[in-house]
TIPALO-75775 format. One line per field, with one value per residue (C-alpha): residue number from 1; residue in one letter; chain; x, z, y. Coordinates in nm, 4 decimals. Last residue first. Layout:
BEGIN
torkol	[NUM,...]
tidren	[A,...]
keba	[A,...]
x	[X,...]
z	[Z,...]
y	[Y,...]
//
This chain:
BEGIN
torkol	[214,213,212,211,210,209,208,207,206,205,204,203,202,201,200,199,198,197,196,195,194,193,192,191,190,189,188,187,186,185,184,183,182,181,180,179,178,177,176,175,174,173,172,171,170,169,168,167,166,165,164,163,162,161,160,159,158,157,156,155,154,153,152,151,150,149,148,147,146,145,144,143,142,141,140,139,138,137,136,135,134,133,132,131,130,129,128,127,126,125,124,123,122,121,120,119,118,117,116,115,114,113,112,111,110,109,108,107,106,105,104,103,102,101,100,99,98,97,96,95,94,93,92,91,90,89,88,87,86,85,84,83,82,81,80,79,78,77,76,75,74,73,72,71,70,69,68,67,66,65,64,63,62,61,60,59,58,57,56,55,54,53,52,51,50,49,48,47,46,45,44,43,42,41,40,39,38,37,36,35,34,33,32,31,30,29,28,27,26,25,24,23,22,21,20,19,18,17,16,15,14,13,12,11,10,9,8,7,6,5,4,3,2,1]
tidren	[A,V,R,A,R,P,E,K,A,D,P,I,V,S,K,G,Q,R,K,R,K,W,T,W,Y,L,A,A,V,G,G,I,V,G,L,A,V,V,T,W,L,M,P,R,Y,Y,N,H,F,F,G,F,I,Q,K,S,Y,M,S,G,L,W,A,L,L,S,Y,R,I,A,R,A,L,G,V,A,V,L,F,H,R,K,P,Y,K,L,A,G,A,V,I,L,F,P,S,Y,P,V,P,P,P,L,L,A,P,V,F,L,S,W,F,G,Y,R,K,F,L,R,Y,I,R,E,A,K,K,Q,P,L,K,N,E,L,A,K,E,G,S,K,F,G,L,G,Y,T,V,Y,A,G,V,I,G,G,I,T,A,M,L,A,Y,Y,P,W,W,S,K,Q,H,A,S,L,V,I,T,L,A,D,M,S,G,P,M,P,V,V,S,N,D,A,L,G,L,L,I,L,G,L,G,G,L,R,E,L,W,S,G,L,S,L,V,I,A,L,P,M]
keba	[A,A,A,A,A,A,A,A,A,A,A,A,A,A,A,A,A,A,A,A,A,A,A,A,A,A,A,A,A,A,A,A,A,A,A,A,A,A,A,A,A,A,A,A,A,A,A,A,A,A,A,A,A,A,A,A,A,A,A,A,A,A,A,A,A,A,A,A,A,A,A,A,A,A,A,A,A,A,A,A,A,A,A,A,A,A,A,A,A,A,A,A,A,A,A,A,A,A,A,A,A,A,A,A,A,A,A,A,A,A,A,A,A,A,A,A,A,A,A,A,A,A,A,A,A,A,A,A,A,A,A,A,A,A,A,A,A,A,A,A,A,A,A,A,A,A,A,A,A,A,A,A,A,A,A,A,A,A,A,A,A,A,A,A,A,A,A,A,A,A,A,A,A,A,A,A,A,A,A,A,A,A,A,A,A,A,A,A,A,A,A,A,A,A,A,A,A,A,A,A,A,A,A,A,A,A,A,A,A,A,A,A,A,A]
x	[1.5939,1.4487,1.4478,1.6848,1.5523,1.5891,1.6014,1.2961,1.1299,1.4169,1.1905,0.9266,0.5766,0.5590,0.3795,0.0423,-0.0453,-0.4142,-0.4141,-0.2190,-0.4739,-0.7766,-0.6248,-0.5160,-0.8693,-1.0289,-0.7880,-0.8430,-1.2215,-1.2007,-0.9632,-1.1837,-1.4880,-1.3067,-1.1677,-1.5158,-1.6643,-1.3907,-1.4361,-1.8134,-1.7761,-1.5287,-1.7592,-2.0530,-1.8760,-1.7158,-1.9041,-2.0301,-1.7027,-1.5072,-1.7351,-1.7111,-1.3320,-1.3191,-1.5383,-1.3493,-1.0016,-0.8369,-1.0188,-0.9773,-0.6109,-0.5549,-0.7274,-0.5204,-0.1911,-0.2750,-0.3852,-0.0543,0.1808,-0.0064,-0.0241,0.3518,0.4286,0.1803,0.2840,0.6573,0.6218,0.3725,0.5959,0.9076,0.7273,0.5817,0.9185,0.8978,0.7912,0.8570,0.4914,0.3768,0.5863,0.4880,0.1181,0.1593,0.3596,0.0881,-0.1795,-0.0307,-0.1222,-0.0441,-0.3746,-0.3948,-0.1736,0.1745,0.2550,0.1890,0.3955,0.6997,0.6842,0.6422,0.9268,1.1182,1.1316,1.2790,1.4679,1.6481,1.4532,1.1293,1.2116,1.3053,0.9811,0.7839,0.9294,0.8766,0.5180,0.4473,0.5888,0.3929,0.0571,-0.0528,-0.3268,-0.3161,0.0557,0.1552,-0.0820,0.0550,0.4050,0.3255,-0.0332,-0.0171,0.2178,0.0562,-0.2894,-0.1493,-0.0076,-0.3562,-0.5042,-0.2169,-0.2836,-0.6486,-0.5639,-0.2906,-0.5054,-0.8003,-0.5752,-0.4377,-0.7879,-0.8900,-0.5918,-0.6447,-1.0130,-0.9261,-0.6660,-0.9304,-1.1865,-1.1633,-1.2768,-1.5903,-1.7438,-1.4113,-1.2470,-1.5189,-1.4882,-1.1086,-1.0921,-1.3697,-1.1886,-0.8498,-0.9998,-1.1895,-0.8971,-0.8557,-1.1067,-0.8942,-0.9425,-0.6468,-0.7456,-0.6050,-0.9136,-1.1538,-1.0187,-0.9550,-1.3213,-1.4189,-1.1652,-1.2729,-1.6383,-1.5546,-1.4177,-1.7439,-2.0232,-2.2425,-1.9822,-1.9752,-2.3537,-2.3512,-2.0914,-2.2847,-2.6088,-2.4399,-2.2884,-2.6224,-2.8043,-2.5420,-2.6043,-2.2996]
z	[3.1268,3.3508,3.7088,3.9397,4.1416,4.5148,4.6076,4.7768,4.4455,4.3324,4.2166,4.0609,4.0784,4.4548,4.6217,4.7904,4.6141,4.6748,4.5587,4.2486,4.1587,4.2043,3.9880,3.7370,3.7048,3.6807,3.4048,3.2164,3.2359,3.1060,2.8250,2.7194,2.7154,2.5123,2.2716,2.2199,2.1555,1.9036,1.7265,1.7266,1.5541,1.2978,1.2152,1.1788,0.9728,0.7158,0.3931,0.4587,0.6303,0.3210,0.0885,0.3152,0.3014,-0.0768,-0.1261,0.1327,-0.0038,0.0158,0.3183,0.5213,0.4187,0.5443,0.8738,0.9182,0.8445,1.0749,1.3408,1.3481,1.3178,1.5818,1.8104,1.7963,1.8577,2.1428,2.3210,2.3160,2.3789,2.6619,2.8350,2.7985,2.9651,3.2344,3.3437,3.4041,3.7635,3.7510,3.8323,3.5690,3.2899,3.4032,3.3786,3.0322,2.9087,3.0354,2.8583,2.5119,2.4059,2.0406,1.9020,1.7328,1.5205,1.6170,1.6512,2.0254,2.0738,1.9195,2.1168,2.4703,2.4684,2.2563,2.5364,2.7923,2.5984,2.8606,3.1780,2.9807,2.8263,3.1666,3.3217,3.0286,3.0889,3.4666,3.4220,3.1696,3.3985,3.6999,3.5264,3.5209,3.6805,4.0572,4.1072,3.8599,4.0138,4.3590,4.2283,4.2003,4.2875,4.1946,3.8962,3.7710,3.7754,3.6310,3.3345,3.2766,3.2772,3.0599,2.7953,2.7708,2.7376,2.4805,2.2682,2.2787,2.1773,1.8891,1.7806,1.7900,1.5769,1.3207,1.3070,1.2367,0.9733,0.8034,0.7702,0.3911,0.3497,0.5619,0.5680,0.5012,0.7809,1.0247,0.9209,0.9400,1.2837,1.4115,1.2914,1.4344,1.7702,1.7921,1.6848,2.0142,2.2842,2.5968,2.9493,3.1320,2.9714,2.6492,2.4398,2.7061,2.7372,2.3622,2.2995,2.4758,2.2742,1.9476,2.0272,2.0712,1.7172,1.5709,1.8256,1.5686,1.5344,1.9096,1.9157,1.6242,1.7956,2.1220,1.9444,1.7605,2.0834,2.2619,1.9813,1.9777,2.3418,2.5744]
y	[-4.5463,-4.8145,-4.7048,-4.8836,-5.1714,-5.2401,-5.6104,-5.7547,-5.8353,-6.0588,-6.3417,-6.1113,-6.2545,-6.2460,-6.5317,-6.5469,-6.8720,-6.8279,-6.4662,-6.5656,-6.8348,-6.6106,-6.3370,-6.5991,-6.7320,-6.3860,-6.2837,-6.6102,-6.5711,-6.2147,-6.3071,-6.5981,-6.3701,-6.1042,-6.3639,-6.5053,-6.1607,-6.0761,-6.4104,-6.3648,-6.0295,-6.1610,-6.4526,-6.2089,-5.9419,-6.1713,-6.1068,-5.7534,-5.6619,-5.7624,-5.5699,-5.2675,-5.2889,-5.3294,-5.0227,-4.8134,-4.8786,-4.5363,-4.3954,-4.7136,-4.7409,-4.3847,-4.4641,-4.7796,-4.6017,-4.3124,-4.5610,-4.7466,-4.4496,-4.2484,-4.5540,-4.6020,-4.2341,-4.2001,-4.5194,-4.4467,-4.0727,-4.1237,-4.3785,-4.1648,-3.8737,-4.0968,-4.2339,-4.6128,-4.6671,-5.0436,-5.1163,-4.8665,-5.0142,-5.3656,-5.2773,-5.1269,-5.4255,-5.6610,-5.4473,-5.5042,-5.8566,-5.9477,-6.0812,-5.8418,-5.6137,-5.4893,-5.1202,-5.0948,-5.4114,-5.2307,-4.9054,-5.0387,-5.2936,-5.0418,-4.7837,-5.0235,-5.2933,-5.5021,-5.4290,-5.4425,-5.7771,-5.9213,-5.7933,-5.9316,-6.2777,-6.2587,-6.1442,-6.4198,-6.6882,-6.5629,-6.5255,-6.1614,-5.9495,-5.9987,-6.0577,-5.7888,-5.5358,-5.6199,-5.5544,-5.1853,-5.0893,-4.7212,-4.7413,-5.0633,-4.9092,-4.5860,-4.7774,-4.9210,-4.5699,-4.4430,-4.7086,-4.6097,-4.2416,-4.3078,-4.5389,-4.3008,-4.0107,-4.2177,-4.3187,-3.9519,-3.8488,-4.1261,-4.0347,-3.6717,-3.7638,-3.9908,-3.7134,-3.6823,-4.0419,-4.0246,-4.3729,-4.5479,-4.3493,-4.4558,-4.8206,-4.8261,-4.6634,-4.8918,-5.2044,-5.1049,-5.0137,-5.3443,-5.5616,-5.7438,-5.6469,-5.6014,-5.7416,-5.5800,-5.2491,-5.1061,-5.1878,-5.0640,-4.7105,-4.6955,-4.7729,-4.4529,-4.2528,-4.4137,-4.3451,-3.9776,-3.9755,-4.1069,-4.1277,-4.3011,-4.5779,-4.6285,-4.6645,-4.9072,-5.1253,-5.1214,-5.2110,-5.4979,-5.6316,-5.6040,-5.7856,-6.0614,-6.1448,-6.1297]
//
């Protein structure tokens, strides 16, 4: 992706303000995420308009919930097929075991953690295992509200230091985000092709009935 396009997209999202956070949330929680993009935009917007930081925290939280729910819906609708097409077998099995063991916390904790911790695999598994929607929304919403409220508040409190940091390190950070996005896209396409060729189920005991995770 050319640098000019990336810069234009970032500027456009920034001009949209809170709406930009919701749109970015859809992409950031997809199966090809953009690590750190939501955090950065939340901080920058809050640093520009200090008194508005609760609003930006709220909009970032809504964007995170909406984006997460779309990916959850993909897993909910496609079931094990979504796991086979989107995740490497070993990773899917590991996340499946974590989800079976920890349920709510396997959604809550990763939603709090900073990049490059992947989150979309947990969303897909939650949907594929038909995790209750109410519990899903509470876990994601609470974690994202804590995370983005803290980031927005920090942005409003330390705006001068933050803008100085971005001025010095903006380009390397931008290229890192772009590179990670490209690598993630290529990896997703590769594993989709590989799983289709193998034609095997990701979950070893897929034929056995599963109880819902509480």
